[in-house]
N, C-alpha and C positions, 0 to 999 in steps of 0.2 A: 775528544772524549778520551778521559783516562781509562787504562786497560787493568783489568783485574789482575793481581799477583798470580803467577803460574801455578803457585801450591795451594791457592784457595779453591779446590775442586769442589763443584756442586753437581755437576752432571756426570753420570756413570754411563758411557757409550754402549757399553756391555755388561749385561748382567744374566743372571739365571735365576731358578727358583730355590736354590740352596742345594747343598749336598745330602745324598740320601742314606739311610741307614737299612741295610737288608739283614734280616736276622735268618740264619739257616741253623739247622741241627747237624752236627757232624753226620755224614752219610746220609744226607739228603740228596736227592738228584731233581733239579728244578729247572724250568725255563721261564724266564720272565719277559713278557711284552714290553718294548719301550717305543713310545709313540715319538716321533722326530718332528715335531710342529713346526719346523723350518723347512722342511722338505714336503712336498706334495706326493712324491714317489720315491721310495727307497732303493728302487732297482738300479743297477749299475755303479753305486758307490761303494767304497772300500771301508770295511770295518774291523777296528782293532778294539778287543775288550781284554783287559788284564787284572789280575790279583795280584798283589805284593804283600807279603808277610809282614805285620806290623811288630815293632818291637815290644811284644807281649812280656809282660813280666809275671812270674808266678805268684799268684795270690791276690794281684792287685786288680781292683774294680775299675779303675781309671782307663778309659780309651786311649791307647798310645798316640803320640804325636809325631813319631818317627819310624822309619823303616828299619826292620831287623838287620843285624849284621849278617851277611851271608843269606839274605832273605830267600825264602822259596819263591818263586815268580811263575805264575800260571796264565797261559794264554787260553782265553775263553772263546768257544765256538759262537758265531752270531748268525743266526738263521734267517734267511730272507725267504717267506714263500715263493714258489716257482711262478712267475708271470708267463703265461702260455698264450697271451695275444688276445685276439678277437674269439668269443665264443663260437663254436660251430656245433651245429646239430648232430654231427657225425664224428665229433671228436670225442677221444677217450682221455678221462681225466682220473687225476690220483687226489688223496685227501690233501687239502689246503691249497690245490692249485688255485690260481687268479686269473680270471678272464675278464675282458672287457666286453661287455653287451649294451648297447644303446648309451653310450657314453657314461657307464656306470661300472664300477668294479665289483666283482663278485667273489667269494671265496668258497669252495667246495667244503663242507662241513661234516663230511662223513668220514668213517674209519676204514673204508674198504678201498680198494684199488681198481682200476680199469672200469670207472664208471662211465657210462654213455647214456643219454636221452635226449630225446628232440625237443622236451619241453624248455622253453625259455628260462634263463635263470631267474627272473622277475617272479616266475611262476610256481618255479621248482622249489619245494621247502629245502632241499639239499644244498643249495646255495644261498648264502648269505651276503648282505651288502658288505662291501669291504673298502675301507681308505687305505690306499698302499703306501702310507708312510710309516708303517711298523717294521721292527725288527726283533727277533727274540734271541736273547742272551741265554746260553746254556751254562748251568752249574753243575758240572759232574759230582758224583757222590764221593770221590777221591779228595776233594779239597781240603786242606788243613789238617790231614792225618799225618803229614810229616813236617809239621811246624816244630820248633823248638821247643814251645810251651804247649802243652795239651790243655782243654778246657777242664774246669773242675765242675762238680754238681752245681755250685754257686758263682762260679767265676768263668765267663766266656773268653775266647780268644778273639782277635781281630785281624783284619787285612784291609788293605786299600784297594778301591775299585774304580776304573775308569773305562768309558767307552769314547772311542775316537771315530770319527766320520769324515773320509776323505772324497772329494770330488772325483768323478770318472777323468781318465785321460781326456786330453784334447781341450780341456778348460783354458782359458786365457791366463788365468793364474789360479792354480789348483788350490782350493781351499781346504783346510781340515778344522772341523769343528770339535769340541769336547763337550757334549752336551750333558752327560751324566758322569758324575762322580761322587765318591763317598767311600762309606766304611760298609764292610761286611763282618758281621759277628756270628762266630761258630759256637754253638751252645754245646754243652756235654751231651753224649748220647750212651747210655747201657748197652744198646745193641751192637755197637762198635767194638765193645769189650769181649762180646761173647762170639768165639768163633763158628 
C-alpha cells in the first residue's frame, strides 16, 4: 500500500476553539472564569497567566501582530476556589469554599465568612452545585497604564494573553497545556485622566 506524502496533512491531532478577544476599559478590575474542559478538577495544578504589551502604533486601528520592544509584561493571579473536602455539619465555611457532599461538589455562594449550618448542601440555598474544573483569572485595574502607547477615544491598545496549566508534581511525564490565549484590548477611559 502506498503511503501518503508527509506534507499532505489532513488530520489535526490537537486543536482549540480559537483565540479569544477580551475587551477592557483602562482602569477596570475584573475576574473572569475559565472552564478547563480537559480537567475534571482544577485543584493541585500550577497556573500561569500572563499579558505582554503588543507593538501598538499610535493612531493605528490594526491589531498588532508583534510584541513591543521592551514590552511591559504582567503576571496575572489565577484563583482556584478553596476545596475544603467532605462537607461537615459542624464545619465553618467562607465565601466560595467548595465541599463534597454525596458525590456532588457544592460552592458556598454567600458574601459573609464563618458560615455554619447543619442543613445539608443539597437543601441549603446558600450552597450551589459546582463543577470544580474552573479557575478565575484576575485582571487588575493597573494594566496598560504604563504602555508606550496609550489608547485614544477611538483607538484602543492591545496586549497578548495566555493561560498555561501544568500537572502536579509526581506525574510520570508532567504535561503543560495552554488552553486559552489571545488578545486583550484596552479602551480609552476618561476617569483615568482625572486624579
